[in-house]
N, C-alpha and C positions, 0 to 999 in steps of 0.2 A: 505494499499500500504506500507504503514511502515512497518509493521509487515514480510512482504517478504523482507525489505531493511534487519533486527534485526538478520532474518532467513539466509540469505546469508554470514552477515557479521561474524556470530557465526559459521557457517559452513566453515568459510575462518581460522577464528582463529585455531577451532579445527584442520584444514589440516593443514597450514602451523608449529603449533604447534607440529603437528606427527610426519611431516618432520622433525623439530629440533632435534627430540628426536629419531629417526632414526639415525642419523647423531651422536646423543650423542651416542648410544647406540652399534655404528661400530665403534666408537674411544675411547672407552671405555679403551682400554688398553694404546693408545696415554696420553690422558689425565693424567692415571695416572704415568704416564712416567714425562713427563712433571711436574706434583706436587711432586713426586721424587725428581727431578732436582732440584727442589726449588722453582719451578712458582708459585704464588700469586694465594688465590682465584678468588682475584681481577679482577688477568689477564688474568683468566679461562673464569670467565665471561665475560670481552671483549673482549676475541674472539669470542665467541657464539655469542654475541649481533653484533659484527661484519660480520658474518657467516649472520646470518638471516637480516639483513642490504645489503648485497652483493645481497642476494637471493632474499629480493624485492626489492632491483633496477633493477634487470631483469626482475621480474615476471610485475612491476609498467612500463617499457618500452616496454613488450611485448603484455601489458594488456591494454597500450594507441595506440598501432598501429592496435591490431585489434578491440579496441574498434572504431575507427573513420573509418577504411574502411569498418566496417559492421552498422553503421550510415551512412555512404555514401551511402551503398546498399541499404539500406531501405531507407531513404530520397528519391533515384530516382526512386522508386517505388511507384505510388498514393494507396494508403489503401482505397478502397473504405466504405465510413459509410450507412448505411439504410438510406433512406429517413422519413421513421417513426419516427425514433428515433432522430435523429438528422437533425431538422427545418431549420437550416442556413449551417450547413457543409454537404458539399458529399464527402469528403475526407477529410482522417486524416492529416492534418499541420505537416511538420519535420523539425526542426531546428537546427544544431550543434550552440552548444555555447561554444567557450573556456574555458569559465570559469566551468560550470560543468564539462569539463575535469580535469580541475584546482583542483578544488572540490573533485573530485572522488578521485583523484591521492593525494592530502593531507590527505583525511581518509581510504586509501589501505594501504597509508603507514605505518599510524601512529599501525590501527591495527595493521601489521605487526611486527611491533616495538614492541607493547605491547604482541602480542603471541611469542616471543621472549625472553621473561621477565623467563620465567618456564623454559624452556628446560637450557639456562644460568645457573641461581639459580643453577637448581637438575647438573649440569657440576658442578657446581664449591662446589659443597659438596659432591661432590665422595671423597670415604676412598682409598687413593691413592694404597695402600697394594690389597686391596681387588679391584680394576679395575683393578692392575697389573697380578693380579690370575686370570684373566678370557680369558688371551690369549691362 
């Protein structure tokens, strides 16, 4: 089961990093202009990390709402189990625990921040002249 979780989070990291790299490529000339006007590389990194944080927060809120309603929908239907395999249980018990939502949120937000580091450092290492030429 843990292998599935690891694969899901690796996919999420690449998806988030891909989104931020696409934003970086779209805004390459603007980043070059900011750097040409004297914005430090550290500030460019902060801008992209803040953007990653905002995207992660919106994704987290949407994910929590969808997760909650999906859990309610699944919990309202009894999933029958074959009596031959499970002697005691006839249906799968469902339990919604607030701590599960909390742990998933913290882990997903941490993954989001880790995924945002690479595009942020890549943005800060752009050559201003080359970035402006891409206009």
